[in-house]
C-alpha positions as CSV (number, residue, x, y, z in Angstrom):
1,X,-0.1,-0.1,0.2
2,X,3.0,2.2,0.6
3,X,4.6,1.3,-2.5
4,X,1.2,2.5,-4.2
5,X,1.1,5.5,-2.3
6,X,4.7,6.4,-3.2
7,X,4.0,5.9,-7.0
8,X,1.0,8.0,-7.0
9,X,2.7,11.0,-5.4
10,X,5.9,10.5,-7.5
11,X,3.3,10.3,-10.4
12,X,1.5,13.2,-9.3
13,X,4.7,15.4,-8.9
14,X,6.1,14.6,-12.1
15,X,2.7,15.6,-13.7
16,X,2.7,18.9,-11.9
17,X,6.5,19.3,-12.9
18,X,5.6,18.9,-16.7
19,X,2.7,21.2,-16.4
20,X,4.9,23.9,-14.9
21,X,7.1,23.5,-17.9
22,X,4.7,23.7,-20.3
23,X,3.0,26.7,-18.7
24,X,6.1,28.7,-18.6
25,X,6.5,27.6,-22.5
26,X,3.1,29.1,-23.5
27,X,3.8,32.4,-21.4
28,X,7.3,32.3,-23.5
29,X,5.4,32.1,-26.7
30,X,3.0,34.6,-25.9
31,X,5.3,37.1,-25.1
32,X,7.0,37.1,-28.6
33,X,6.6,40.0,-30.5
34,X,5.3,39.9,-33.7
35,X,7.1,42.3,-36.2
36,X,5.1,45.2,-37.4
37,X,5.3,44.9,-40.9
38,X,3.5,41.5,-40.6
39,X,0.6,43.2,-38.3
40,X,0.3,45.8,-40.7
41,X,0.0,43.7,-44.0
42,X,-2.7,41.7,-42.5
43,X,-4.5,44.5,-41.4
44,X,-4.1,45.8,-45.2
45,X,-5.3,42.7,-46.4
46,X,-8.4,42.5,-44.3
47,X,-9.5,45.9,-45.2
48,X,-8.9,46.0,-49.1
49,X,-12.1,45.7,-51.2
50,X,-12.5,42.5,-53.0
51,X,-10.7,41.6,-56.0
52,X,-13.8,42.0,-58.3
53,X,-14.5,45.6,-57.3
54,X,-11.1,46.5,-58.9
55,X,-12.8,45.5,-62.6
56,X,-14.9,47.7,-64.2
57,X,-16.5,44.7,-66.6
58,X,-17.6,43.1,-63.7
59,X,-20.8,44.9,-62.1
60,X,-20.0,44.9,-58.7
61,X,-23.6,45.9,-57.7
62,X,-24.8,42.7,-59.0
63,X,-25.2,39.5,-57.2
64,X,-22.9,36.5,-57.5
65,X,-22.8,33.0,-56.6
66,X,-20.5,31.7,-54.1
67,X,-19.3,28.1,-54.9
68,X,-16.8,25.4,-54.0
69,X,-14.7,23.7,-57.0
70,X,-15.0,19.9,-56.9
71,X,-13.2,19.2,-60.0
72,X,-11.1,20.9,-62.7
73,X,-12.4,19.6,-66.2
74,X,-10.1,21.4,-68.5
75,X,-8.4,25.0,-68.8
76,X,-11.7,27.0,-69.2
77,X,-14.1,24.8,-67.3
78,X,-14.9,23.8,-64.0
79,X,-17.2,21.3,-62.0
80,X,-18.6,23.2,-58.9
81,X,-21.0,22.8,-56.2
82,X,-23.2,25.5,-55.9
83,X,-26.4,25.4,-53.3
84,X,-25.9,21.8,-52.7
85,X,-25.6,20.8,-56.3
86,X,-23.2,20.4,-58.8
87,X,-22.8,22.6,-62.2
88,X,-20.6,23.0,-64.8
89,X,-19.0,26.1,-65.3
90,X,-17.3,27.4,-68.5
91,X,-15.1,30.8,-68.3
92,X,-16.8,33.5,-70.0
93,X,-14.5,35.3,-72.7
94,X,-11.5,32.8,-72.9
95,X,-10.7,29.6,-74.6
96,X,-7.8,27.1,-74.1
97,X,-6.7,24.4,-76.2
98,X,-8.7,21.2,-76.4
99,X,-7.3,17.9,-75.2
100,X,-8.5,15.8,-78.7
101,X,-6.2,18.5,-80.6
102,X,-2.9,19.2,-81.9
103,X,-2.6,21.3,-78.9
104,X,-2.9,18.7,-76.3
105,X,0.2,19.6,-74.3
106,X,-1.0,23.1,-74.6
107,X,-4.2,21.6,-73.2
108,X,-2.6,19.7,-70.3
109,X,-0.7,23.0,-69.0
110,X,-3.5,25.1,-69.3
111,X,-5.5,22.5,-67.4
112,X,-2.5,22.3,-64.6
113,X,-2.7,26.0,-64.3
114,X,-6.4,26.2,-63.6
115,X,-5.9,23.4,-60.9
116,X,-3.3,25.2,-59.4
117,X,-5.3,28.1,-59.1
118,X,-8.6,26.9,-58.0
119,X,-8.9,23.1,-57.1
120,X,-10.5,22.8,-53.5
121,X,-11.2,26.7,-53.6
122,X,-14.2,28.7,-52.7
123,X,-14.9,31.0,-55.9
124,X,-17.4,34.0,-56.7
125,X,-19.4,33.4,-60.1
126,X,-20.4,36.7,-62.1
127,X,-22.8,36.2,-64.6
128,X,-22.7,38.4,-67.8
129,X,-25.7,38.3,-70.0
130,X,-26.4,34.4,-70.5
131,X,-27.2,32.1,-67.9
132,X,-25.9,29.0,-70.0
133,X,-24.2,28.0,-73.2
134,X,-26.0,25.5,-75.6
135,X,-24.4,22.6,-73.7
136,X,-26.2,23.7,-70.1
137,X,-22.8,24.8,-69.0
138,X,-22.8,28.1,-66.4
139,X,-21.4,31.0,-68.3
140,X,-19.3,32.9,-65.6
141,X,-16.6,35.5,-64.7
142,X,-14.8,33.1,-61.8
143,X,-13.1,34.9,-59.0
144,X,-10.8,33.6,-55.9
145,X,-10.3,35.9,-52.8
146,X,-7.1,37.0,-54.9
147,X,-7.5,36.7,-58.4
148,X,-9.9,36.9,-61.7
149,X,-9.4,33.6,-62.8
150,X,-10.5,34.4,-66.7
151,X,-7.8,37.2,-66.8
152,X,-5.0,35.2,-65.1
153,X,-5.4,32.5,-67.5
154,X,-5.2,34.9,-70.5
155,X,-2.3,36.9,-68.8
156,X,-0.3,33.9,-68.2
157,X,-0.4,32.6,-71.9
158,X,-2.9,29.3,-71.0
159,X,-6.0,31.0,-72.6
160,X,-6.7,33.2,-75.1
161,X,-9.3,35.7,-75.5
162,X,-11.7,35.0,-77.2
163,X,-15.1,36.7,-77.7
164,X,-18.5,34.6,-77.5
165,X,-21.5,37.4,-77.9
166,X,-23.6,38.5,-76.2
167,X,-21.2,37.9,-73.1
168,X,-18.0,40.1,-73.7
169,X,-18.4,42.9,-71.1
170,X,-14.6,42.1,-70.5
171,X,-13.5,41.4,-73.5
172,X,-11.5,44.6,-74.0
173,X,-9.7,43.6,-70.4
174,X,-8.9,39.9,-71.9
175,X,-7.4,41.1,-75.3
176,X,-5.5,44.1,-73.8
177,X,-3.9,41.9,-71.1
178,X,-2.1,39.9,-73.8
179,X,-0.3,43.2,-75.3
C-alpha cells in the first residue's frame, strides 16, 4: 500500500512539474513580439476591397454566387458545388486548347494552371448576359479571393481571349492583357 502511494505521489509530482514547464513555455510564446510589418500587412489585406471591385467590366452591384470547386475539367471549365448541387462552369471570354487537338500538351498545361489556381477553393461566380451555353454549362466570370481567374489564364498565356457574344463585358480587358 505504501509503495502504491509513493508511486501515485511521484506520478503526481511529475505531472505537476511537466505542467509547470508547459505553462512557462506557453507564457514565453505569448510574449514573442510580432514584427510590425506583419501586423500591418495582415490588417491591410483584411480591409482591402474584394478583387472583383477592381474590374469595371464586372458589375459589383450585381449579385454573384459562391461555390466550391470540386473538379477542374480543363483549362476553361470547372465543376462546382453550388447550393448543394453540381454545375459545370465555362469561363466567359476565354478559350484554351482542347485535349483532342494538335495542341494536347498546351491543353494539359492550361488544365494544370487552372487546377493550381482553383482546385478545392471557394470561388465567386459572376454572370454577364447569358446564364448558360448551348451545352447547359453556367457561363461565368470566376474569382478567388485573390485573382480574376479568366484574366489570369489569359495573362499567363494558358488561354486566349475569345469573344462569345453577347457575353463580352470584359473582352477588351482580356484582349489588352496580352499586349
